N, C-alpha and C positions, 0 to 999 in steps of 0.2 A: 293764751296761757299754756304753759308746758304740759305735755301729756305723756303718759307711759302706757304702753300696751302689753298686757300680760295674757298669755294663752294657757289653757289647761291641757296638759298632755296625757293625763290619766286620772280617772276617778276612783280606781281601786287597783289592787296589786296585779291583776291579770288583764288589765284593759288593753284594747287594740292600740296598735302603733301607727297605722296608716293615717288616721285623722290628725295625729300629732305632727307627722311629717308634713302634711299639707299646711298646717298652721305655720310651721317653721319656714317653709318655702314661700308661702303666699300671704301670710297674715301680717307682715310688717311689724313683727313683735320685737319687744325689748327683752322679754323674759318668757320662759315657759316653765310651768311647774308640773311635777309628777307626784301626785299624792297617792301613795300606795300602801298605806298602813291601816290596819284595824286592830282591835284589842287582841284577838287571838292570833293575828298575823305575827305580831312581834313576839308573843310567847312561843309560838311554833318556831320562829327564827332562832330564838335562844336555844331550843332543843337541837336545831341543826348545828349551831355553833359549838355546843357541847360535844357533838359527834365529830366535827371538823372545825378547828379554830380559824380556818380560812374561809368559812362560809358563815351564813347567818344574815346576809343581806338579801334583798328581794331576788327571787329566783329568775325574774325576767330582766334584771339589770343589765347583764352582758348583752342580751339581745337588743334591748332598747338603746343603750348607749352606742352600740355598733351601728345601728340604723340611723341615729340622729346626729351624732357628734360632728360629722363633716358638714352637714346642712346648717347646724347651729353656728359653726365657725364661719362658714361662708356668709351667713346672713346676720352675723353679729347678735345672736340670741343667747342670752345667759340661761343656764339651767339651774333650777332650784328643786331639790327632791328629798323626800324622806325614805328613799329606797335603801338607805344604809341600814334600816331596821335594827337588828341586834348587833350588827358589826359594821358600823360606818367606816371604821379605819380600813377594814379589808375591802370595802366597797370602793374607797378612793384608790387603793392600790390597783384594783382591777380596772378602774376607769383609766388610770395612768397607763397601764399595760395596753389597753385598747387604743389609746391615743398614740402610743408609740407604734403600734402595728399599722395604724392608719396614717402615720407620718404627719401628725398634727403638732407642730412645735409651739413653745411658749404658752401652753395651756396652764392656767392657774386653777388647780382643783383644791377646794377647801372642804374640811370636815369639821362639823360642829359636834362636840361630845359633852357629856355631862348628864344626859337624861337617864342613864343607867344608874339607879340608886340602890341596887341590891346590897351593896357593901355597907350601907348605913341603916338597913331595915331594923336592926336591933333597937334603934332609938324609938321606934314606933310600935313596939310589941303590944302595948296596951290599947292601941287604936283599934276600933271595930271596923270591919268592912262596911262600907256604905250600903251595899246590897243585902247583906245577910245579918250584920250585927256581930258576927263571930270575931273574936280577938285575933289580931294578926299573928300573935305568938303561937296560937294553936295550929297554924298552917306551916310553921317554919320549915319542917322537914320536907314538905311537898312543894314549896315555892320554887319555881324555875326562872321567874323574871320579875323585875320591878322597874318600871320606866315612868319617869315624870313627864308630863306634857309640858315641855319647855316652850318658850315664846320666841320672839323674833330677834332677840338680842344677839345671838351668835351669828345669825344670817347677816345682820347689818354689819358686824365686825368683819365677816368674811368678804363682803362686797367692798367695804372700805379698804381692804388690803388687796383689792384687784382680782377677786375670784371670778372666773368664768363659769365654774361649776361649783355649786354648794350642795354638799351631802349632809343630811342629818339623820339621827335616829328618830326617837319619838317626839318630834316637834308637833305642836298642835297644828291641825290642818290649815287653818287660816293664816298661821304665822308664816307659811311659805310665801304668801302674797304680801302680808304686812311688812315683812323684812325689806324687800326691794322698794316698797313705797316709802318707808321711812328713810332709806338710803338715798333714793333718787330725789325726794322733795325736801330732805332735811327736816322732817317733822319732829317736833318736840315730843319726847316720850311721855310728857305730862299733859299734852294737849289731847285730852281724852275724847273730845268730839271727833278730831281727825282720826285718832286710832280706832274709834268705833266704826267710822266709815271704812277704814282699811280692812277691819275684820269682816264687814259686810262683803267687800270685794272677794276676800278669801273664801268666805262661806259660799258665795255663789259659784265660784270656780272649782271648789274642792271635789265635787262629785262628778266632774267631767260632763258627759252628755246627758245627765239627768236634766239639766236646765235647757238643753236644746231638743228635748222631746223624748228622750229615751224612757225614763221612768214615768213620763207623763202620758204616753200613748195608751189609748183605750178605744179600739176600733168602733166606729159608729157614734161615738160620744166625744172623744178627743182624738181626732185623726191627725196623724203626723205624716207629712210627705216624705217619700223615699227614706223610710226609717233604716233601711239596710245600708244607707250611705250617710249616717249621721255625722255632722260636723261637730267638732269640739268648740266650746265657748271662748270668746275673747272679751276681756275687760279693758275698756279705755278709760283711764283715770286721770283726772286733772289735779293740779297741786292743791286745790281747795277741797279735794275729796269727791268732786262730782264724778259720777259713774255712769257709763253706758255698757250694756252687755249686748254682744252681737256674735256673729259667726261668719264664716266664709260664704260668699254668695253662691258658689257652685256646689255646695254640699246639701245633703238632705237634712231633715229636721226642721225645727221651728224655735225661734226665740220670741216669746210673747209675754204679755203681762201675766197670763195664767201660769206659764212654765216658770217664770221668775218668782211669782208668789209661792208656788209649791216648794221651790227650793229654799226660799227665805225661811219657811216654817219647818223645813226638814231637820229633824233631830235638835230642835230648839226647845229646851225645857221651859224657858220663860223669855218671851220676846223682849221684855223690858229689862231683863238682867241676864244676858248671855255671858256666862263666865268663861273668860279665856285667860291665859297667863299674862297677857299684856294689858288688858283693859276689860271692864265689864261693859259690853256693847248693849246699846238700847235700840232695838228694831221696832219698838211699839208704835212709832210715828212714821214709819217708812212709807214712802209714796212711790208707786210704780206706774210709769207712763210710757206708752208706746210712741216713739218719735217717728218711726217709719217701719215698714215691714222688716222684721228681724233685728230691730234696734230698739232696746228698751232702756229707759233711764230710771235710776233708783236714787231717791233723795230722802231727806228727813231722818237720817240716822245719827245717833249721838253716842255718848259713852260716859262712863263713870270710872273713878279710880279703881285699879285692880285690887283684888282681894288680899294679895300677899301670900297666897297658897298655890301650890301646883297639885292638880289632880294627878294621882299616881296609880297606874294600872298594874295590878299584881296578878301574875299568871301562876297557877298552881295545879298540880296533878290531882285529879278528883275521880279516880277509878276508870272504868271502861264502859263503852257502849257497844252492844252487839245489835246491828240493824239487819233485819232479814225481810225478804219479800218473796212472794209467790203469787202467780196469777191463776184465776179460775174463770172460765168462760161458759156461755150458754145457759140453758135452763138450770135454775138452782145454784147459780154461781155464788150468790151471797150466802146461801145456806151452807154450801161446802166450805167457803172461806171461814164462816163462823164456826163450823165444826173443827176446822184446822186450828183456829185460835184456842178453842176449848181443849183440844188435845195438848197443845204446848203448855197451857197453864197447868193442867193435871200432871204432865210429865215433869215439869220443874218442881212440883211438890213431891213427886215420888222419888226423884233423885236428889232431893234436898239441896237445891241450888238457891243460894241467898241472892235475891234480886231486890235492890233498893227501890227501883221504880220500873214498872212495866207499862208500856203504852202499846195499845192495839188500834190500828187504823184499817178501815176498809176503803182503800183508795178508789174513788169513783162513787163513793156513797157518803162517808162521814169524816174523812180525814181533815177537812177544813172546818166543818160546822158542827161536828158531833151529832149523835143520833137524833135528839129531839128536834133540832132545827132541820136536819137533813130529811126527816120524814115529811115535813111541811113543804120543802122545796122539791123533792124528787118523787114523793109518793111512796107506795109500799115497795118493799124489797123485792117482791116477785117480778117487778118491772125491770130489774137490773139484769143485764146480760153479760156484764164484764166487771169483775172485781179483782183488785190486787190487794192481797193481805200484806200488811206491814206490821211487824212486831219489833219493838225496840226495847231492850232491857239494859238497865244500868247496874253494874256490879263493882265491888271493890277489888276483886281478884280477877286476874287475866284468865285463869283456868276456868272460873265460873262463866266468864264471857264466852269462852270457846265451847263449853258444854251447851250453852243456849243455841249456838250456831249448829252444833252437831244434831241436837234434837230437831231443829227446824229442817235441816237437810233430810232427816229421816221421813219427813212427810211424803217424799217422792214415792216411797214404796209402802209406807205404813198408812197411807190414806189421809184424807178422802180422795176420791177419784178425780182425775183430770187436772191435777196441778202441774204447772210448768213455769219456766223462766225464773228459777230460784236464784236469788242474789243474797249473799251473806257478807257483811263487812264488819270487822271488829277494829275499833280504834280506841286509843287512850284519850281520855277526856282532859283537856286543858281548860280549866275553869278560870274565869276572870272576876276579880273583885277590885275595889277602888278604895283608896284612902286619900286624905289631904295632908301634904307636908309643907312646912314653911319654905317659901322660895329661897330664903337666905341659906338654907341647908344645901342647896344645889349649886355646884360650881360649874359654870359653862366655860369651855375652852374651845379655841379654834386653831386648827393646824392646817398648813398648806403643803401641797405637793406641786412642783413645777415640772412640766415636761420640757426637758432641755434638748437642744439639737443633737448633742453628742449621744444622748440616750436613744434617740431615734435612729441614728447611724449605727449604733451598736446592735439594736434590736433587728435591724434589717440585714445584718450579717450573720445572725444566729441560725 
């Protein structure tokens, strides 16, 4: 039975490139995916695009493409990626430019657009955000982005038109894998059982080395061999949806039933009804079996008809956060840090700074578990010999955020004694909310750029 091998080249926007190069060179791959988007990632990319219309794609795109493009061409590995982020058209132009510089002719680069639905948001003004219940229209002036999680449709069209590289914006993570599987095997888009299996493949690959031991590692409990040399995962998929997950033999990490099970459950709200743009996948009867060391088979996955809606991620400005830290060491370190926090609270009252939310953490004591549980775990505070005070304040106005930082910096001379290592960071908050919009409202289009020989010759003479 025919097989397709797909590798994961990235599990997030800033992931390592060396394991991806190893996969391309040694993994006998047909495809490699680079899944590089998160909710805030694309909202921040829209802000970059507002500042520079030629930006807004993943900041590591140029670096990654320059490193891998020749290897992919040599080994006949197609690239599928959502590194287009807020500006996939600019991303494709940049990839074409890199291909010309590397003298790679006849490269077919496709871009899938349609996920950016900002221009039709007025239709959904009465919709409440899923997370907060606030009506969308109340956020209108502060909204910076609106991107629907589109499915595999555009990727399939791009591959049908001969694409070697497919760039998307906010495609759903598993769609990067489902697209090539539909194309390669000719799966019927109404065969929900097969589509559910394809979503499982994508879900297992989308977070990169999480499934090869990265997020799994816990020394002494869940040990991972040579974790500094983690290999990225490979999915070997057959036409009937049969799936094996593995990695390169000469890399660190581990592929085991435990790593696979953890990834199956990762970010799944309901294993029986995992909502995606292409299908509602059913992981509830999934079976995980080790075939041999670092080869795990996954079966028992099904699917149901898709919902007809796209989850849409709304990015909006929501004030500012000032984050400040200072360290106290030695005897009385906690008491001095506590005094410093009291000083800041009193000072903010005196200078009349409006703080919507103020969080105080004593790192090394209660920053993870808060005071009541920390007392039981660590004992009394006099046992602490090193504490780092962290204060984070949320404000609507940037000038209020700056005043919090100024007051914190004043601790250096205004006491208490022995503080050091001050760090102050002020950033604008880009909050994320979600709505559901009918998939019929979203128009998916695919465009192609071809790298021609004459363009390569022209670029080499410039």
